[in-house]
N, C-alpha and C positions, 0 to 999 in steps of 0.2 A: 415559513419563514424566509424573510429575504434572503437572497445570495449575495456575497459581495466580492466581484472577480477583481484582482490586481496583479500586477506584475511588480519584481522588485529585485535589487539586488544589493549585495554589500561589499566591504573591500575584498574580504576573503574569497568571492567570487568570479574575481578578476575579471569583470566585464561579461560575464554570463547574467542573464536576467531568467529569475522563476517564476512560475504565477501560480496562484492560489488562488481558494473558493474559502469564504468567511461567511460562518452564521452565527447568530446568537448573539449577546452580551459580553465584550472585551472584556469587562469586569470580571468574570466569571473563570474558572480555571480554564487554562488551554486544552483543547483534546483534541492532537495533531493527528491527523489520518493518513498514512503511509501506502501507496496503492503497490499494487506487484508488477513484474516486470512486463513490459508491453501496453500496460493499463495507463491509465491518470485519474485525475482529481473526480472525474463526473462518475466513475464506478461506484462513490458514494454518494450520489445525489439522491437516493430514494432513503437512506439513513441516517444521513447528516442533519437533518430539520428534528428530528426527534433526539437526537443526542443535545441538538441545540437548544432544548428546554432548560439544560443544565448547565451544559456547558462554551467554552467560547469554542465553535469549532473549527479547525483549519485545514481543508483537504489540499494537499502539495503534487503538483506535478513536478515528479523529477526531470532533471535535464535529460534531452532527448525523448523526451516524452510529452504527450498533450499541447498546452498552450506555451508552453518553458523554451526557452532557445535549445535549439539542438546543433551544437556546437560542432565545428568540425574534428576538433581534439577531443581524444578517449583517453579518460586518466581514471587508472582501478582507485577505487576508494572515493569517487568524485559524489556519488550518490550520498553519502553519510559527510560530506562536508555542504551537500545541498541541505541536509536537515539541521545542522549546525546553524547555517546562515538563516534558515528561516527562525531558529529560536532566536539569532541575535536579530533578526528584522523584527521578532513580535516582542523582543524586553524579557523574553522567558528569564526567570533567575534559576541559577543553579540548586538554589533551595529555597525554602519557605514558602509562603502563601500562593506565590506562582510557578512553583514549581508544575509542570506540565506533566499529563498523562498522553502515551504514545499509542497508538494504535496500528498495527501492520498487517497488510496481506502479504503472504508468500515473500518476494524482495523486500517489500516493503517490512516487514517482521522481522526478518535479518537482522535489515538494519535500525530498528528499533533496539534490539536485544543488543547487538555491537555499543552502538551510542548509550545504553543504559550501562554496560558493564565498562566502560572508558570513562566514564564521567561521573555516573551515580546520580546524574540530577535529575531525575525521573521519580513522579510521585505513584505512578502503577503504568502497568502493561500489558495490552492485549495483543498475542500475538496470533494470527491467524493463519492456519496451514504453511506454517515454518517447514520447508523441508527436508525429511530425512527418515531412513529407513527404507525409500522406495528402490525398486530395481535400476539398476545401472541404463537397464534399458529406456526405462519410464523416462528417465531425466534427459535420457540422451534425446531423444524423440520430440520432448516438449522443448527443450534448447534449438534443433533444428527447426520446427516447426515456426520458432518465433525469429531465427535467425532469417528467414527467409521476406525480403522485400517484395510486395506486391502490389499493383495497380489496378483502376479499371478506367473505361474511358468518361463514365459521367458518375457523378456526387452520389444519383440514388444507384449506380450499380456498386458502388462501394459500403454504402450502407445496408444494399441488400447481400451482401457477401460477409459481411463483419461477423467474425464467431471467436466466441468465449474458446480459451486455451488453458487447460487442457476442456474439453467439451463441458456443459453445464446444463446437461437434458431437464433440470426441474427448474431453469430459470424462466422467465414469461418471456414471450415474444414481446409483447409491450416495454418491458427492461431491457431487452437485447436492440432495441430500435432506439429507443432513448440514448442510450448509452451510446450506438454507433453513430446518432447523428452528433455528438460532441467528438467523435473519435476519427472523423474524417477530415481531411484537408488536401487542396490539390497543389499537386508538384509543378516544378520548374516547366517540366513539359506540356502541361494542359491538362494530364491523367490526374486522376485522383485515389491519394493512398490513405496508409492509417497514419496516425499523428504518434508515431514514435519509432525510433531508428535502431533496426536490428542489429547494427554493430555492436552496438553496446553486451549484446549476448555473446560474444567471440572472446571478452575479456577473461580472464580470470578471476574468481573472487579474492578480495584482500584476507589475508588472516585475522580473525579477529581473538579479543582477550577470550580469557576461559569465562564460561557460564557462570562458574561459581560466584563471578564478580558483577552479576546482576543482584541487585539487593532489595528492589522493587518489589513489590506485590506484583506475579505474575499470572496471567490467563493464558493457556495455549487452549486453544479450539482447533479443534479437529473434525472433519466430516468423515462421517462411517463411509463414505464410498470413496472416500480420498484413494488417488493412485500416487500420492505422492507423500503423504506422509502417513507412515504408518502407525500402528495402535501400540508398537514396540517402539517406534521413534518417538512419539509423544510422551510415552512413559518416560525415556532416556530423558528428554528436557526438564519433563516434572521432576527427577532426580537430581539433576544437575543444576539446577536454578533453585536456590535456598527458599524460597518463599512461592514457588509457583503448586498453580493446579491446575486438571485439565478439564476443559466441558464437552463432549461428543454430540456434534449435530446429526440427527438421523435423518435419511435419504439425502445428503449432502453431500459432495466431492470438493476438491479443490477449491472450487469458488463458492462455497457453501452460503455467502453473506449474499451472493444474487441469488441465488437456488432456494434456499430457505430462511427469507430475511426474519420473518415473526421469530422464530426459532431461534436465531442467532439472536434477536433482540433481547428474546426473555434469557437466554444464557448470560447474556453481556450486560446488560441494564444493573442489576441486581451487584455485580461488583464491582459497576464504575461508580456504584452508586455511596459506596464506603470511603473514597477517595476525593470525591468532589470538593 
């Protein structure tokens, strides 16, 4: 499935350009893939071609991540505006036959839930490993690890040192290396670092509407070995969202879509097929 990379802006972005990767037929329903903090659109490359058999798949780089702009100014709520700008760019309607499906991992899942609760213009939603019920220390360690800016003398060194956070022990080395190759850039000082701005992890989260306002069918996906979404946390999400269900992926942690892609597809595709 051919991938089409593009950069775009809208008036609401006030000069910021975002990057997205499209696959599939634009006349089909849009399935928007929203990565987690510190990640980028290429974290979906191994899954997007499968989804594109039935959907117009669009993977977004949030600002400060991947090949989107990395603006100097940090704004609380900016990632939510990035999603709204993508919908505007695609011409996705608030309702009707072009109403999109949202799939978000971790931070991207929280942004998808916030958007669905605020606008209602979502056909269905898949929230993967949205953090809840984790010990405070586990959340703090994760944020501190992401907040460190690392650099290396060569591109090859940076690719070799690239790691998923939190660790994804069941992910293949081939997948890690492929994602790493898309996640490294040369810095102004000539060294090489990773394509995300760690300053974003120092911002407080913006308060969102209650989850009871999410009216679309929702699938909460949890890794059985997750350090960041507990069994009780997933159950709480399902209890608060009126039309929600939970799927659990065995031998998967927080980055379960990288660790167990076949099991993830087996859990998600039947849900998506109902809303194509």
